[in-house]
DRENKOLBA-31142 format. One record per residue: residue number from 1; residue in one letter; x, y, z of N, C-alpha, C in turn. Coordinates in Angstrom, 2 decimals. Layout:
REM residues N
(NUM "a" (X Y Z) (X Y Z) (X Y Z));
...
This chain:
REM residues 120
(1 "m" (-0.03 -39.45 -28.06) (2.03 -38.73 -28.17) (1.37 -38.64 -29.72));
(2 "n" (2.31 -38.52 -30.35) (2.76 -37.81 -31.24) (3.68 -38.59 -32.50));
(3 "w" (4.02 -39.49 -33.03) (5.47 -40.39 -33.17) (5.65 -39.59 -34.48));
(4 "t" (4.91 -38.97 -35.02) (5.64 -38.45 -36.79) (7.29 -38.27 -37.09));
(5 "g" (7.13 -37.33 -35.74) (9.04 -37.11 -36.04) (9.80 -38.06 -35.33));
(6 "i" (9.52 -39.08 -34.82) (10.56 -40.24 -34.89) (10.60 -40.64 -35.79));
(7 "e" (9.09 -41.23 -36.77) (8.77 -41.94 -37.63) (10.26 -41.32 -38.87));
(8 "l" (9.96 -40.14 -39.09) (10.46 -39.26 -40.02) (11.93 -38.95 -40.24));
(9 "g" (12.55 -39.22 -38.62) (13.34 -39.44 -38.80) (14.25 -40.59 -38.71));
(10 "l" (13.83 -41.78 -38.66) (13.94 -42.96 -38.56) (13.91 -43.37 -40.38));
(11 "f" (12.81 -43.09 -40.88) (13.04 -42.93 -42.31) (13.99 -42.02 -43.24));
(12 "s" (14.56 -40.55 -42.85) (15.75 -40.24 -43.03) (16.83 -41.17 -42.84));
(13 "a" (17.49 -41.46 -42.34) (18.11 -42.49 -42.27) (18.47 -43.71 -42.49));
(14 "f" (17.53 -44.35 -42.58) (17.11 -44.99 -43.75) (17.64 -44.99 -45.14));
(15 "v" (16.90 -43.52 -45.73) (16.65 -42.70 -47.20) (18.37 -43.02 -47.21));
(16 "i" (19.16 -42.33 -46.37) (20.35 -41.35 -46.09) (21.37 -42.56 -46.27));
(17 "g" (21.28 -43.59 -45.80) (22.03 -44.73 -45.80) (21.96 -45.81 -46.98));
(18 "i" (20.70 -45.77 -48.02) (20.56 -46.36 -49.17) (21.21 -45.34 -50.15));
(19 "g" (20.91 -44.10 -49.83) (22.08 -43.44 -50.88) (23.46 -43.65 -50.61));
(20 "f" (24.08 -44.07 -49.59) (25.30 -44.00 -49.87) (25.52 -45.54 -50.89));
(21 "v" (24.80 -46.27 -51.40) (25.03 -47.23 -52.09) (24.06 -47.11 -53.37));
(22 "w" (23.18 -46.12 -53.29) (23.07 -46.05 -54.11) (24.23 -45.08 -54.97));
(23 "v" (24.70 -43.79 -54.78) (26.26 -43.40 -54.95) (26.75 -44.08 -56.13));
(24 "i" (27.77 -45.14 -54.94) (28.53 -45.80 -55.03) (27.93 -47.07 -56.16));
(25 "r" (27.27 -47.44 -56.51) (26.76 -48.06 -58.08) (26.69 -47.39 -58.75));
(26 "l" (25.95 -46.23 -59.09) (25.58 -45.72 -60.00) (26.90 -45.48 -60.76));
(27 "e" (27.82 -44.86 -59.76) (29.13 -44.32 -60.61) (29.94 -46.17 -60.97));
(28 "y" (29.64 -46.77 -60.45) (30.57 -47.84 -61.07) (29.87 -48.65 -62.11));
(29 "l" (28.25 -48.28 -62.14) (27.32 -49.19 -63.75) (27.71 -48.36 -64.34));
(30 "v" (27.75 -46.61 -64.55) (26.91 -45.40 -64.96) (28.27 -44.72 -65.04));
(31 "g" (29.00 -44.51 -64.40) (29.92 -42.79 -64.20) (29.60 -41.99 -63.69));
(32 "a" (29.78 -40.93 -63.15) (29.69 -39.97 -62.49) (29.22 -38.27 -63.39));
(33 "h" (29.72 -39.02 -64.65) (29.45 -37.51 -65.72) (27.27 -37.27 -65.70));
(34 "v" (27.10 -38.38 -64.59) (25.24 -38.26 -64.90) (24.94 -37.00 -63.72));
(35 "w" (25.84 -36.71 -63.22) (24.97 -36.17 -62.45) (23.91 -34.90 -62.23));
(36 "k" (24.08 -34.29 -63.36) (23.71 -33.29 -63.44) (21.86 -33.24 -63.41));
(37 "r" (21.73 -34.62 -64.16) (20.42 -35.20 -64.52) (19.82 -36.06 -63.49));
(38 "v" (20.81 -36.38 -62.29) (20.56 -36.68 -61.34) (19.98 -36.26 -60.37));
(39 "a" (20.89 -34.53 -60.11) (19.47 -33.55 -58.91) (19.29 -33.43 -59.74));
(40 "g" (18.68 -32.92 -61.40) (17.59 -32.03 -61.84) (16.47 -33.58 -61.41));
(41 "l" (16.56 -34.81 -61.60) (15.62 -35.55 -60.63) (14.71 -35.17 -59.28));
(42 "g" (16.46 -35.34 -58.37) (15.76 -34.55 -56.97) (15.33 -33.19 -56.82));
(43 "l" (15.36 -32.56 -57.79) (14.53 -31.41 -58.28) (13.61 -31.58 -58.45));
(44 "v" (13.27 -32.50 -59.45) (11.56 -32.99 -59.64) (11.13 -32.58 -58.66));
(45 "v" (11.67 -34.50 -57.76) (10.82 -34.76 -56.51) (10.40 -33.82 -55.37));
(46 "c" (11.87 -32.91 -55.37) (11.68 -31.60 -54.69) (10.30 -30.93 -54.70));
(47 "a" (10.10 -30.71 -56.00) (9.06 -29.85 -56.26) (7.61 -30.60 -56.30));
(48 "a" (7.86 -32.06 -56.93) (6.99 -32.27 -56.55) (6.01 -32.30 -55.10));
(49 "s" (6.84 -32.24 -54.34) (6.89 -32.44 -52.73) (5.40 -30.99 -51.84));
(50 "l" (6.20 -29.89 -52.82) (5.30 -29.22 -52.39) (3.63 -28.77 -53.36));
(51 "l" (3.30 -30.34 -53.85) (1.62 -30.76 -54.40) (0.89 -31.47 -53.87));
(52 "m" (1.88 -32.12 -52.65) (1.14 -33.43 -52.27) (0.08 -33.18 -51.07));
(53 "p" (-0.96 -33.55 -51.26) (-1.80 -33.10 -50.43) (-1.99 -33.21 -48.96));
(54 "n" (-0.78 -34.42 -48.00) (-0.69 -33.92 -47.18) (0.69 -34.03 -45.95));
(55 "f" (0.56 -33.51 -45.72) (2.03 -33.06 -44.72) (3.31 -34.31 -44.75));
(56 "i" (2.81 -36.14 -44.63) (3.84 -37.13 -44.43) (3.78 -37.20 -45.72));
(57 "l" (3.40 -37.55 -47.13) (3.62 -37.27 -47.87) (4.41 -36.05 -48.29));
(58 "a" (4.22 -35.10 -48.45) (5.13 -34.15 -48.53) (6.47 -34.02 -47.58));
(59 "a" (7.05 -34.54 -46.73) (7.43 -34.20 -46.20) (8.38 -35.86 -46.22));
(60 "i" (7.73 -36.59 -46.73) (8.30 -37.78 -47.69) (9.33 -37.59 -48.60));
(61 "a" (8.63 -37.22 -49.41) (8.85 -36.58 -50.73) (10.27 -35.38 -50.89));
(62 "g" (10.43 -34.79 -49.92) (11.41 -33.62 -49.63) (12.54 -34.38 -48.95));
(63 "i" (12.90 -35.43 -48.41) (13.28 -35.88 -47.95) (13.82 -36.80 -48.77));
(64 "v" (13.75 -37.67 -50.14) (13.43 -38.16 -50.76) (14.32 -37.12 -51.87));
(65 "g" (14.01 -36.30 -52.38) (14.32 -35.32 -53.12) (15.79 -34.51 -52.86));
(66 "g" (15.73 -34.62 -51.40) (16.62 -33.69 -50.93) (18.33 -34.90 -51.01));
(67 "s" (18.18 -36.51 -50.54) (18.95 -37.26 -50.41) (19.47 -37.60 -52.37));
(68 "i" (18.62 -37.21 -52.81) (18.65 -37.57 -54.63) (19.46 -36.46 -54.93));
(69 "i" (18.85 -34.93 -54.49) (20.44 -34.13 -55.09) (21.91 -34.23 -54.09));
(70 "w" (21.44 -34.97 -52.67) (22.59 -34.68 -51.71) (23.94 -35.74 -52.77));
(71 "g" (23.13 -36.72 -53.31) (24.13 -37.79 -53.49) (24.29 -37.26 -55.29));
(72 "a" (24.11 -36.96 -55.63) (24.25 -36.30 -56.87) (25.19 -35.34 -57.39));
(73 "v" (25.85 -34.75 -55.90) (26.66 -34.20 -56.16) (27.57 -34.92 -55.50));
(74 "e" (27.57 -35.52 -55.07) (28.64 -36.89 -54.27) (29.24 -37.45 -55.21));
(75 "l" (28.71 -37.66 -56.47) (28.98 -39.13 -57.64) (30.31 -38.13 -58.01));
(76 "p" (30.62 -36.71 -58.67) (31.62 -37.02 -58.07) (32.97 -36.59 -57.46));
(77 "h" (32.69 -37.18 -56.34) (33.61 -36.74 -55.35) (33.79 -38.70 -55.46));
(78 "q" (32.81 -39.62 -55.73) (33.29 -40.67 -55.83) (33.71 -41.32 -56.62));
(79 "e" (33.81 -40.35 -58.09) (34.58 -40.74 -58.67) (36.18 -40.34 -58.73));
(80 "e" (36.52 -39.00 -57.56) (37.93 -39.14 -56.71) (38.19 -40.52 -56.31));
(81 "r" (37.21 -41.02 -55.76) (37.57 -42.02 -54.24) (37.71 -43.46 -55.92));
(82 "v" (37.19 -43.52 -56.37) (37.21 -44.81 -57.50) (39.34 -44.20 -57.81));
(83 "d" (39.08 -43.11 -58.40) (40.46 -42.61 -59.03) (41.87 -42.96 -57.87));
(84 "h" (41.45 -42.75 -56.23) (42.84 -43.26 -55.53) (42.57 -44.39 -55.38));
(85 "g" (41.79 -45.45 -55.81) (41.31 -47.38 -55.65) (41.03 -47.80 -54.29));
(86 "l" (40.02 -46.27 -53.77) (39.28 -47.07 -52.25) (37.76 -47.25 -52.24));
(87 "f" (37.53 -47.57 -53.72) (36.77 -48.34 -54.38) (37.20 -48.97 -55.58));
(88 "r" (36.00 -50.01 -56.07) (36.31 -50.21 -57.37) (36.15 -50.10 -58.17));
(89 "a" (36.87 -50.13 -60.02) (36.33 -49.66 -60.70) (35.59 -50.06 -61.24));
(90 "h" (35.36 -49.82 -62.43) (34.67 -50.26 -64.05) (35.87 -50.63 -65.03));
(91 "p" (35.61 -52.12 -65.49) (36.01 -52.56 -66.05) (36.58 -51.77 -67.80));
(92 "a" (35.59 -51.46 -68.10) (35.19 -50.09 -69.01) (35.17 -48.62 -68.48));
(93 "r" (35.84 -48.27 -67.55) (35.67 -46.95 -66.82) (36.46 -45.78 -68.01));
(94 "a" (37.88 -46.28 -68.57) (38.35 -45.35 -69.12) (37.91 -45.11 -70.46));
(95 "s" (36.78 -45.76 -70.75) (36.30 -45.42 -71.82) (35.17 -44.49 -71.84));
(96 "r" (35.14 -44.18 -70.46) (32.84 -43.33 -70.07) (33.91 -42.06 -69.92));
(97 "p" (32.94 -41.10 -70.08) (33.23 -39.81 -69.73) (33.30 -39.63 -68.35));
(98 "r" (34.18 -38.03 -68.08) (34.16 -37.97 -67.09) (33.55 -36.43 -66.46));
(99 "a" (33.41 -36.49 -64.95) (32.95 -35.98 -64.46) (33.30 -34.45 -64.65));
(100 "n" (34.32 -34.56 -64.19) (35.55 -33.86 -63.99) (36.23 -33.36 -65.46));
(101 "a" (36.42 -32.89 -66.11) (37.32 -32.55 -66.77) (39.29 -32.18 -66.77));
(102 "r" (39.05 -32.03 -65.67) (40.24 -31.79 -65.13) (40.44 -32.70 -64.27));
(103 "s" (40.57 -34.14 -64.53) (41.08 -34.72 -63.45) (41.97 -35.49 -62.87));
(104 "a" (43.35 -34.53 -63.21) (44.61 -34.66 -62.33) (44.54 -33.81 -60.70));
(105 "e" (43.61 -33.25 -60.86) (43.28 -32.43 -59.80) (42.03 -32.86 -59.09));
(106 "h" (41.85 -33.04 -57.38) (41.36 -33.72 -56.81) (40.95 -32.34 -55.66));
(107 "s" (39.82 -32.83 -55.90) (39.02 -31.75 -54.14) (39.73 -32.17 -53.22));
(108 "h" (40.18 -33.50 -52.55) (41.11 -33.64 -51.57) (42.36 -34.09 -51.57));
(109 "g" (42.54 -33.11 -51.97) (44.17 -33.42 -52.42) (44.96 -34.22 -53.08));
(110 "s" (46.45 -34.01 -53.15) (46.69 -35.52 -53.85) (47.19 -36.83 -52.93));
(111 "r" (47.03 -36.25 -51.96) (46.66 -37.55 -50.59) (45.31 -38.64 -51.33));
(112 "p" (45.53 -39.94 -51.32) (44.39 -40.96 -51.29) (43.76 -40.51 -50.02));
(113 "g" (41.88 -41.32 -49.86) (41.51 -40.94 -49.03) (41.04 -39.65 -49.00));
(114 "l" (40.80 -39.07 -47.36) (39.96 -37.63 -47.60) (41.16 -37.02 -47.55));
(115 "g" (42.37 -37.33 -47.94) (43.36 -36.35 -48.54) (44.11 -35.08 -47.51));
(116 "k" (44.03 -34.26 -47.47) (43.69 -32.67 -47.15) (42.97 -32.13 -45.52));
(117 "w" (42.25 -32.83 -45.89) (40.65 -32.55 -45.00) (41.11 -33.61 -43.68));
(118 "w" (42.43 -34.30 -43.70) (42.18 -35.43 -42.34) (43.55 -35.32 -42.22));
(119 "n" (44.63 -35.28 -42.57) (45.85 -35.33 -42.07) (46.81 -34.45 -40.55));
(120 "f" (45.76 -35.15 -39.53) (46.89 -34.72 -38.35) (47.60 -34.69 -38.40));
């Protein structure tokens, strides 16, 4: 029996779960303006997966790199969720640079939460 697929699936679920946590913490502690640097790190990890000596290491590096890239894309959205009051804002947040220069416009509309995407 080959358990590789099950193991990689469980690892993917774990990395995605950790991704939720680090996106929230990074936006709280540093801010969302670093999203391009984080995406660059994710691209480096994905590129490193191309040089791995075996399939398992390449798959692990690819999963981690993809999760980092996805988290980087989510950082500006997390900034918006903080603006809407869904998450706690850092006390020094007003003095930090913003990921989006146009802070009045949000991708989810004017309603808090998921806004235009979930108004049934």
